[in-house]
C-alpha positions in Angstrom: 131.1 115.4 94.3 133.4 118.0 94.8 134.9 119.5 91.6 131.8 119.3 89.2 130.9 122.4 87.9 127.7 124.2 86.8 127.9 124.5 83.0 125.4 125.4 80.6 124.8 126.3 76.7 121.5 127.7 76.0 120.9 128.5 72.1 117.4 130.0 71.1 117.1 129.3 67.5 113.5 130.4 66.7 114.6 133.5 64.8 117.9 131.9 63.1 117.5 131.8 59.2 117.2 128.0 57.8 118.3 127.3 54.2 115.6 124.7 54.5 111.9 124.3 55.1 112.6 121.4 57.5 109.1 120.4 59.3 110.3 120.3 62.6 112.6 122.9 63.4 114.2 122.9 66.7 113.5 126.5 68.8 116.1 125.9 71.8 118.9 123.1 72.1 120.4 123.2 75.5 123.4 121.2 77.1 123.2 121.3 80.9 125.7 120.3 83.8 123.8 121.5 87.2 124.4 120.5 91.0 120.9 121.9 91.9 117.8 122.6 89.8 114.3 122.6 90.8 110.9 123.4 88.6 107.1 123.7 89.4 105.2 124.6 86.3 103.2 123.6 83.3 105.7 124.1 80.2 103.1 126.2 78.9 103.6 126.8 75.0 106.7 124.3 74.2 107.3 120.5 73.7 110.6 119.9 75.6 112.5 116.5 75.0 114.8 116.3 78.2 117.3 113.6 77.9 118.7 113.0 81.5 122.0 111.4 80.6 123.9 110.8 83.9 124.0 112.1 87.7 125.5 110.7 90.7 121.9 109.8 91.9 120.9 106.1 90.7 117.0 107.6 89.9 115.4 110.7 89.3 112.0 111.8 90.8 109.2 113.4 88.7 105.8 114.3 89.8 103.8 114.8 86.7 99.9 115.1 87.3 100.0 113.9 90.8 102.0 110.4 89.8 105.1 110.2 91.2 108.0 108.5 88.7 111.2 107.1 90.3 113.4 106.5 87.1 117.1 105.6 86.4 119.5 107.4 84.8 119.7 107.5 81.5 116.2 108.5 80.7 113.9 111.1 78.9 111.6 113.2 80.1 109.0 114.6 77.8 107.4 117.9 79.3 104.4 119.4 77.6 101.9 122.0 77.9 98.9 121.0 80.3 100.4 118.9 82.5 101.7 119.6 85.8 105.0 119.0 86.4 107.5 119.3 89.6 111.0 118.1 90.0 114.0 119.0 92.2 117.5 117.8 92.7 120.4 118.5 94.8 122.8 116.3 92.9 125.2 116.9 89.9 123.4 115.8 86.8 124.0 116.0 82.9 121.4 116.8 80.4 120.5 117.6 76.6 117.3 119.1 76.1 115.6 119.9 72.6 112.8 122.3 72.9 110.1 122.8 70.1 107.3 125.1 69.9 103.8 123.7 71.2 102.1 124.4 67.8 104.5 121.6 66.5 102.4 118.9 68.1 100.4 117.9 65.0 103.6 117.7 63.0 105.0 115.3 65.5 102.1 113.2 65.9 102.0 112.9 61.9 105.6 111.3 62.3 104.1 108.8 64.8 105.5 110.6 67.8 103.3 109.6 70.6 103.0 111.9 73.8 101.2 109.4 76.1 104.4 108.1 78.1 106.1 111.0 79.9 109.5 109.1 80.9 111.3 106.3 79.8 114.6 104.7 80.5 117.0 104.2 77.5 120.4 103.0 76.6 123.0 104.9 75.3 124.1 103.1 72.3 127.2 104.2 70.2 124.8 105.7 67.6 123.2 108.1 70.0 126.3 109.0 71.8 127.9 110.0 68.1 124.6 112.0 67.6 124.8 113.7 71.0 128.5 114.5 70.3 127.3 116.0 67.1 124.8 118.2 68.4 127.3 119.6 71.4 129.5 120.4 68.7 127.3 122.7 66.6 125.1 123.9 69.4 127.6 126.9 70.4 128.1 128.0 66.5 124.1 127.4 65.9 123.8 131.1 64.0 126.4 130.2 61.6 125.2 129.6 58.1 124.0 126.0 57.7 124.4 124.8 61.0 120.9 125.4 62.2 119.8 122.8 59.7 122.0 120.4 60.6 120.9 120.9 64.1 117.1 120.5 62.9 118.1 117.1 61.3 120.1 115.7 64.1 117.6 116.5 66.7 115.2 114.7 64.6 117.5 111.6 64.0 118.3 111.8 67.9 114.7 111.6 68.9 113.9 108.7 66.4 116.5 106.8 68.2 115.3 107.8 71.8 111.4 106.6 70.6 112.7 103.5 69.0 113.6 102.5 72.3 110.2 103.7 73.8 108.5 101.8 71.5 110.4 98.6 72.7 109.5 99.5 76.0 105.8 99.5 75.4 105.8 96.4 73.8 103.8 94.2 76.0 104.0 90.3 75.0 101.6 88.7 77.3 99.1 90.1 80.0 101.9 88.7 82.3 104.0 91.4 81.0 101.7 94.2 81.6 101.1 92.7 85.3 104.8 93.4 85.6 104.5 96.7 84.5 102.0 97.5 87.4 103.9 95.5 90.1 107.1 97.7 89.3 104.8 100.7 89.7 103.9 99.5 93.2 107.3 98.9 94.2 108.1 102.7 93.3 104.9 104.1 95.0 105.8 102.2 98.2 109.0 101.5 98.4 109.0 102.2 102.1 106.3 99.3 103.0 107.1 95.7 103.5 106.7 94.2 100.3 105.9 90.6 99.4 106.7 90.2 95.8 105.3 86.6 95.4 102.1 87.7 97.5 101.7 90.7 94.8 102.6 88.1 92.0 99.4 86.1 93.3 97.2 89.1 93.7 97.8 89.6 89.9 97.0 86.0 88.8 101.0 85.0 88.6 102.2 82.2 89.8 106.1 82.6 91.5 107.7 80.9 88.3 105.6 82.7 86.0 106.2 86.2 87.8 109.9 85.9 87.7 109.7 84.5 84.1 108.0 87.7 82.9 110.1 90.2 85.1 113.0 88.9 83.1 111.5 89.7 80.1 111.1 93.6 80.7 113.9 94.3 83.4 117.6 93.2 83.4 117.5 93.6 87.1 115.8 91.1 89.5 112.9 92.4 91.4 115.1 92.4 94.8 117.7 94.7 93.1 115.0 97.0 91.4 113.6 97.6 94.8 117.2 98.2 96.4 117.6 100.7 93.6 114.5 102.7 94.7 115.2 102.5 98.2 118.9 103.7 98.1 118.1 106.7 95.8 115.5 107.8 98.2 117.7 107.5 101.1 120.2 109.6 99.3 117.7 112.4 98.8 116.4 112.2 102.2 120.2 112.8 103.5 120.8 115.6 101.2 117.4 117.3 101.7 116.5 116.4 105.3 117.9 116.4 108.9 116.3 113.4 109.5 118.0 110.8 111.9 119.8 107.8 110.0 117.4 105.4 111.8 114.3 107.6 110.5 115.5 107.2 107.2 115.9 103.7 107.5 112.5 102.8 108.6 111.1 105.0 106.0 112.9 103.5 103.3 111.5 99.8 104.4 114.4 98.6 106.5 113.6 97.4 110.2 117.3 97.2 110.9 119.5 100.7 110.8 122.7 98.6 110.8 121.3 96.8 108.1 120.2 99.9 106.2 123.6 101.4 106.8 125.6 98.3 105.4 123.2 98.1 102.2 124.0 101.9 101.7 127.6 101.7 102.1 127.7 98.8 99.3 125.8 101.1 97.2 127.1 104.7 97.4 131.0 103.6 98.8 130.1 105.4 102.4 128.2 105.2 105.5 124.9 107.4 105.4 126.3 109.8 107.9 129.5 110.3 106.0 127.5 110.6 102.8 125.4 113.6 104.2 128.8 115.1 105.8 130.5 114.9 101.9 127.5 116.3 100.6 127.1 119.3 103.1 131.0 120.1 102.4 130.4 120.4 99.0 128.1 123.2 99.1 128.9 126.7 99.0 129.0 128.4 102.5 125.7 130.1 101.6 123.9 127.1 100.8 125.0 124.9 104.0 122.5 124.0 106.5 
């Protein structure tokens, strides 16, 4: 974690003259590398597409309108007016942010942009990686003639690729696939409980065989690995943000045995829970140390 420095390029483009009347002009473009960040508000007046590229954490935690999301990296967060959004992170992460005036929502909807799903995971394809590289290259010189026009079209092209993956995510082939998504959400909300996956499947009308077949159509990881990802991500957050004992963190993340929890944590993060906490504290500036 050490050696990762904060950096940000923030380019206001609302007043930059364009050569062409592109219908979706970018208001602000941002590239971010931050160790710590927090937000509690409503994103008034803007539509923000935040592409979180990577982090030392496996999951990000967001609370939007009282619903908690634990989302693996990389992913997209759609931030819009009228929705209460709370998040904080204490781990290094990288992001690219595209911000538009909220008045453009009708134009976005006319182009087929759906505002219902606030967060969705993505894969960084070679094409997406190339577009991000072009945006990063042009953003610092956005006030030069013609560059803002290029950024407008690149940002829209990137959104098309990100939404194409979102449309794939929203394809529900059978009612059983919808049940899988409900079970996955239950696992996110109740990761600290002792969960019987087969019993959860039965409650949603699926046999064990049908559930695992349907799960494989939606997720690349097994239900057990998916739940472990959530638990280990939450454990890392608790180790950094609280002074709870290791045994308490183990219990809160669904592990009855502190020794087994420590073994799983070491396999995932390469350090024991206590060593992970000590390394995190050592990486903080002196004034931030607890």
